[in-house]
C-alpha positions as CSV (number, residue, x, y, z in Angstrom):
1,X,63.7,-50.9,266.4
2,X,61.0,-52.3,268.7
3,X,58.3,-50.4,266.8
4,X,59.6,-51.5,263.4
5,X,56.8,-53.7,261.8
6,X,59.3,-56.4,260.8
7,X,62.3,-56.1,263.1
8,X,60.1,-55.6,266.1
9,X,58.5,-59.0,265.5
10,X,61.7,-60.8,264.8
11,X,62.3,-63.8,267.0
12,X,66.0,-63.1,267.1
13,X,65.5,-59.4,268.0
14,X,63.0,-60.2,270.8
15,X,65.2,-62.9,272.1
16,X,68.3,-60.7,272.5
17,X,66.1,-57.9,273.9
18,X,64.8,-60.1,276.7
19,X,67.9,-62.1,277.6
20,X,70.7,-61.1,279.8
21,X,74.0,-61.0,277.9
22,X,76.2,-63.9,279.0
23,X,73.4,-66.2,280.1
24,X,73.1,-69.7,278.7
25,X,69.8,-68.8,277.1
26,X,71.4,-65.8,275.4
27,X,74.3,-67.9,274.0
28,X,72.0,-70.6,272.8
29,X,70.0,-67.9,270.9
30,X,73.2,-66.5,269.4
31,X,74.2,-69.9,268.1
32,X,70.8,-70.5,266.7
33,X,70.8,-67.1,264.9
34,X,74.3,-67.7,263.5
35,X,73.1,-71.1,262.0
36,X,69.9,-69.7,260.5
37,X,69.7,-70.6,256.9
38,X,67.9,-67.3,256.2
39,X,70.3,-64.9,257.8
40,X,71.7,-61.9,255.9
41,X,70.5,-61.5,252.3
42,X,68.9,-64.9,252.3
43,X,66.1,-63.3,254.3
44,X,64.7,-62.0,251.1
45,X,63.9,-65.5,250.1
46,X,61.2,-65.7,252.8
47,X,59.3,-62.7,251.4
48,X,56.4,-62.5,249.0
49,X,55.5,-59.2,247.4
50,X,52.8,-57.8,245.1
51,X,53.2,-59.0,241.5
52,X,53.4,-55.5,240.0
53,X,56.7,-53.7,239.7
54,X,57.5,-50.8,242.0
55,X,58.5,-48.7,239.0
56,X,60.8,-48.7,236.0
57,X,64.5,-49.3,236.7
58,X,65.3,-45.7,235.7
59,X,62.6,-44.3,237.9
60,X,63.7,-46.4,240.8
61,X,67.3,-45.2,240.5
62,X,66.1,-41.6,240.4
63,X,63.9,-42.0,243.4
64,X,66.7,-43.8,245.4
65,X,69.2,-41.1,244.4
66,X,66.8,-38.3,245.5
67,X,66.2,-40.1,248.8
68,X,69.9,-40.5,249.4
69,X,70.5,-36.8,248.9
70,X,67.6,-35.9,251.1
71,X,68.9,-38.2,253.9
72,X,72.4,-36.6,253.6
73,X,70.9,-33.1,253.9
74,X,68.7,-34.3,256.8
75,X,71.7,-35.8,258.6
76,X,73.5,-32.5,258.3
77,X,70.5,-30.6,259.6
78,X,70.1,-33.0,262.6
79,X,73.8,-32.6,263.3
80,X,73.5,-28.8,263.2
81,X,70.5,-28.7,265.5
82,X,72.3,-31.0,267.9
83,X,75.4,-28.7,267.9
84,X,73.2,-25.6,268.6
85,X,71.4,-27.5,271.4
86,X,74.7,-28.5,272.9
87,X,75.9,-24.9,272.9
88,X,72.7,-23.7,274.5
89,X,72.8,-26.4,277.2
90,X,76.4,-25.4,278.0
91,X,75.5,-21.7,278.2
92,X,72.5,-22.4,280.4
93,X,74.5,-24.6,282.8
94,X,77.5,-22.3,283.0
95,X,77.3,-18.7,281.7
96,X,73.6,-17.9,282.3
97,X,73.6,-19.7,285.7
98,X,76.7,-17.9,286.8
99,X,75.6,-14.4,285.6
100,X,72.1,-14.6,287.0
101,X,73.4,-15.8,290.4
102,X,76.0,-13.1,290.2
103,X,73.2,-10.5,289.6
104,X,71.2,-11.9,292.4
105,X,74.2,-11.5,294.8
106,X,74.7,-7.9,293.7
107,X,71.1,-7.0,294.2
108,X,71.2,-8.6,297.6
109,X,74.2,-6.5,298.5
110,X,72.5,-3.4,297.2
111,X,69.5,-4.1,299.4
112,X,71.7,-4.7,302.5
113,X,73.6,-1.4,301.7
114,X,70.3,0.5,301.9
115,X,69.7,-0.9,305.3
116,X,71.7,1.8,307.0
117,X,70.7,4.4,309.6
118,X,72.2,7.1,307.5
119,X,70.0,6.2,304.6
120,X,66.8,5.9,306.6
121,X,63.6,7.1,305.0
122,X,59.9,6.1,304.9
123,X,59.6,2.6,303.4
124,X,63.3,2.2,303.2
125,X,63.0,-1.1,305.1
126,X,60.4,-2.3,302.6
127,X,62.7,-1.3,299.7
128,X,65.5,-3.2,301.3
129,X,63.3,-6.3,301.6
130,X,62.1,-6.0,298.0
131,X,65.6,-5.8,296.7
132,X,66.8,-8.7,298.7
133,X,63.7,-10.7,297.5
134,X,64.6,-9.7,293.9
135,X,68.2,-10.8,294.4
136,X,67.1,-14.1,295.7
137,X,64.7,-14.4,292.7
138,X,67.6,-14.0,290.3
139,X,69.7,-16.5,292.2
140,X,66.8,-18.9,291.9
141,X,66.4,-18.2,288.2
142,X,70.2,-18.8,287.7
143,X,70.0,-22.1,289.3
144,X,66.9,-23.0,287.3
145,X,68.8,-22.2,284.1
146,X,71.6,-24.5,285.3
147,X,69.2,-27.4,285.9
148,X,66.8,-26.9,283.0
149,X,68.8,-28.7,280.3
150,X,68.2,-31.9,282.1
151,X,64.4,-31.7,281.5
152,X,64.2,-30.2,278.0
153,X,67.4,-29.8,275.9
154,X,69.3,-33.0,277.0
155,X,66.3,-35.3,276.3
156,X,65.9,-33.7,272.9
157,X,69.6,-34.0,272.2
158,X,69.4,-37.8,273.0
159,X,66.6,-38.2,270.6
160,X,68.4,-36.2,267.9
161,X,71.5,-38.4,268.4
162,X,69.3,-41.5,268.1
163,X,67.8,-40.3,264.9
164,X,71.2,-39.4,263.5
165,X,72.1,-43.0,263.9
166,X,68.9,-44.1,262.1
167,X,69.5,-41.7,259.2
168,X,73.1,-43.0,258.8
169,X,71.7,-46.5,258.2
170,X,69.6,-45.4,255.3
171,X,72.4,-45.2,252.7
172,X,73.3,-48.9,253.4
173,X,69.7,-49.8,252.8
174,X,69.4,-48.0,249.5
175,X,72.9,-49.2,248.5
176,X,71.5,-52.8,248.4
177,X,68.9,-51.6,245.9
178,X,71.5,-49.9,243.8
179,X,73.6,-53.0,243.7
180,X,70.6,-55.1,242.8
181,X,69.7,-52.9,239.8
182,X,73.4,-52.7,238.7
183,X,73.7,-56.5,238.8
184,X,70.4,-56.9,236.9
185,X,71.5,-54.4,234.2
186,X,74.8,-56.3,233.9
187,X,72.9,-59.5,233.2
188,X,70.9,-57.6,230.5
189,X,74.0,-56.3,228.7
190,X,76.1,-59.4,229.3
191,X,73.9,-62.5,229.2
192,X,76.9,-64.8,229.5
193,X,77.1,-63.9,233.2
194,X,73.7,-65.6,233.7
195,X,75.4,-69.0,233.5
196,X,72.4,-70.8,232.2
197,X,69.9,-68.8,234.2
198,X,67.3,-66.5,232.7
199,X,66.4,-62.9,233.4
200,X,62.8,-64.1,234.1
201,X,64.2,-66.1,237.0
202,X,66.2,-63.2,238.4
203,X,63.7,-60.3,237.8
204,X,61.4,-61.4,240.7
205,X,64.3,-61.4,243.1
206,X,65.2,-57.9,242.1
207,X,61.6,-56.8,242.5
208,X,61.5,-58.2,246.1
209,X,64.5,-56.1,247.0
210,X,62.9,-53.0,245.4
211,X,59.6,-53.6,247.3
212,X,61.5,-54.0,250.6
213,X,63.7,-50.9,250.0
214,X,60.7,-48.7,249.3
215,X,58.7,-50.2,252.2
216,X,61.6,-49.2,254.4
217,X,61.8,-45.7,252.9
218,X,58.0,-45.3,253.4
219,X,58.2,-46.5,256.9
220,X,61.1,-44.1,257.7
221,X,59.2,-41.2,256.2
222,X,56.0,-42.0,258.2
223,X,57.9,-42.6,261.4
224,X,59.9,-39.4,261.3
225,X,56.7,-37.3,261.2
226,X,55.3,-39.0,264.4
227,X,58.7,-39.0,266.1
228,X,59.7,-35.4,265.5
229,X,56.2,-34.2,266.3
230,X,56.5,-36.0,269.6
231,X,60.1,-34.8,270.3
232,X,59.4,-31.2,269.6
233,X,56.0,-31.0,271.4
234,X,57.6,-32.5,274.5
235,X,60.6,-30.1,274.3
236,X,58.4,-27.0,273.8
237,X,56.1,-28.0,276.6
238,X,59.1,-28.2,279.0
239,X,60.2,-24.8,277.7
240,X,56.7,-23.4,278.3
241,X,56.7,-24.8,281.8
242,X,60.2,-23.4,282.5
243,X,59.5,-19.9,281.3
244,X,56.1,-19.9,283.1
245,X,57.9,-20.7,286.3
246,X,60.4,-17.9,285.7
247,X,57.5,-15.5,285.0
248,X,55.9,-16.5,288.3
249,X,59.2,-15.8,290.1
250,X,59.5,-12.4,288.5
251,X,55.9,-11.6,289.4
252,X,56.5,-12.4,293.1
253,X,59.6,-10.2,293.0
254,X,57.6,-7.4,291.3
255,X,54.8,-7.7,294.0
256,X,57.3,-7.1,296.7
257,X,57.7,-3.5,295.5
258,X,53.9,-2.9,295.6
259,X,54.3,-2.4,299.4
260,X,56.1,0.8,298.7
261,X,53.7,3.7,297.7
262,X,54.8,5.9,294.8
263,X,54.2,9.6,295.5
264,X,57.4,11.4,294.4
265,X,55.9,15.0,294.3
266,X,54.5,15.0,297.8
267,X,57.6,13.4,299.3
268,X,59.8,16.0,297.6
269,X,57.6,18.9,298.8
270,X,57.4,17.6,302.4
271,X,61.2,17.4,302.5
272,X,61.4,21.1,302.1
273,X,58.8,21.7,304.8
274,X,60.9,19.8,307.2
């Protein structure tokens, strides 16, 4: 709203954005807005638009209908992505966290079980330490999965929910354009409804609504590119950072096994010599 080229500069919008609800200043602004002669549809009377028409009436209706269908499809897609993100967030915070921590505990138990005099062998102590390190690593990874939605999925979800609300407003915007065209066409077919007015007088008003409608559509289409580009890049950067940290954890666990030399054949033969 604040970035909208018209709403963002509105005196009423800025007033309510900056005032505390319930303050005398807020109430005075509310009363002033309610008495504004150009509130609601009268706002169109304050506008001047280019002289040329946006397009023919039939072309406008076709474009508006296509845009309405596109918004409906877009709303469903945003809803579906949000549902998937919610599921992944829940899985990360519960199932994945639980299972990785569980695996970490079992690896830790495995390492401790090897730390037994009856199982003593060269580098057995190093193997025990490496397994315990690996167990701790998976416990850490589990907790990381549990916390990660706060930094990537949940912020993206908030933005998708926000955009769903924006998309849901678009039908109301184009509906005004549809009603304007319908009324104008009624006047064309039933001149008696003009009540002494002329189509030449009404046509510019309809043109204003068309210009505003398509300006809003164009603004929405431009904004969505910038917005979703920003949303997805931010989300993916957090994902990259997250999985890089996991990779580093696994590398450290892997390195703990490098202290144990691998020489199966010589160890096997030496056991027979003993």
